[in-house]
C-alpha positions in Angstrom: 77.4 168.1 133.3 79.8 165.7 135.1 82.0 162.6 133.4 81.9 160.0 135.9 84.7 157.7 135.6 84.1 154.4 137.4 87.0 151.9 138.1 85.4 148.0 138.7 87.3 145.8 140.4 84.6 143.2 140.7 83.4 142.6 137.0 80.6 140.5 138.7 78.8 143.6 139.8 78.8 144.7 136.1 75.1 143.2 135.1 73.7 144.6 138.1 75.0 147.9 137.8 73.9 148.2 134.7 70.7 147.4 135.4 70.3 149.9 138.2 71.5 152.6 136.1 68.7 151.9 133.9 66.5 152.0 136.7 67.5 155.4 138.0 67.4 156.9 134.7 70.9 156.5 133.2 70.3 156.0 129.5 74.0 155.1 128.3 77.3 154.5 129.6 80.3 153.3 128.2 82.1 150.0 129.3 85.8 149.4 128.8 88.0 146.8 129.5 90.6 147.4 131.5 93.9 146.1 133.5 95.2 147.5 136.6 99.2 148.7 136.7 99.6 146.4 139.6 98.6 143.4 137.4 101.1 144.0 134.6 104.1 145.0 136.8 103.5 141.9 138.7 103.1 139.4 135.3 105.6 141.3 133.3 108.4 142.9 134.6 110.7 140.3 136.6 112.2 142.6 138.8 108.9 143.0 140.5 108.0 139.4 140.4 108.4 139.7 144.1 106.0 142.0 144.9 103.3 139.6 143.4 102.1 138.6 146.8 101.4 142.5 147.4 98.5 142.5 144.1 97.1 138.8 145.0 93.1 139.2 144.5 93.7 141.9 142.3 91.5 141.0 139.3 93.5 141.1 136.2 90.1 142.0 134.2 88.6 145.1 135.3 85.9 147.4 133.7 86.3 150.9 133.6 83.0 152.7 133.1 81.9 156.4 131.7 78.8 157.8 132.3 77.7 161.6 131.1 75.3 163.0 134.0 74.2 165.7 135.8 75.5 166.6 139.2 72.3 165.0 141.0 72.8 161.8 138.8 76.3 161.8 139.6 75.5 161.3 143.2 72.3 158.7 142.5 75.3 156.8 140.4 77.6 156.8 143.6 74.5 155.4 145.6 73.6 152.5 143.5 77.4 151.6 143.6 77.7 151.6 146.9 74.4 149.7 147.4 75.4 147.0 145.0 78.9 146.5 146.1 78.4 147.2 149.8 79.1 143.4 150.9 82.2 143.2 149.4 84.5 142.0 152.4 88.0 142.6 150.6 89.3 145.6 148.7 87.3 148.3 147.6 85.2 146.6 144.4 85.2 149.9 142.6 86.3 153.7 142.4 84.4 156.6 141.0 85.7 160.0 140.1 83.7 162.9 138.6 85.2 165.6 136.3 83.3 168.6 135.1 82.6 168.9 131.2 83.4 172.0 129.9 82.1 171.7 126.4 79.7 168.5 125.2 79.4 168.4 121.5 77.3 165.9 119.7 75.1 164.8 122.4 71.4 164.6 122.8 69.6 164.3 126.2 
């Protein structure tokens, strides 16, 4: 089993992504509101105020999506993300990493 961790920078894709997850058989995901470090630094730390231009276009509100899946499903999840987000013309709208799960308790498939 894998833990797929998706950092979604373009939240306008969220509903399409979750609908596509259902279509490919993902039965559950956890979606968490998140804020990137760049946004916090550029807004809250005066010494870095000059860096605000470096973070223009970065969304102050992002989503973190967690999905438990087997290795094949993790590949399909990445394909879905790529298909949905392919038309983005600026910074990558998402990043995804997978991590092996050593133990899994209280999870029924």
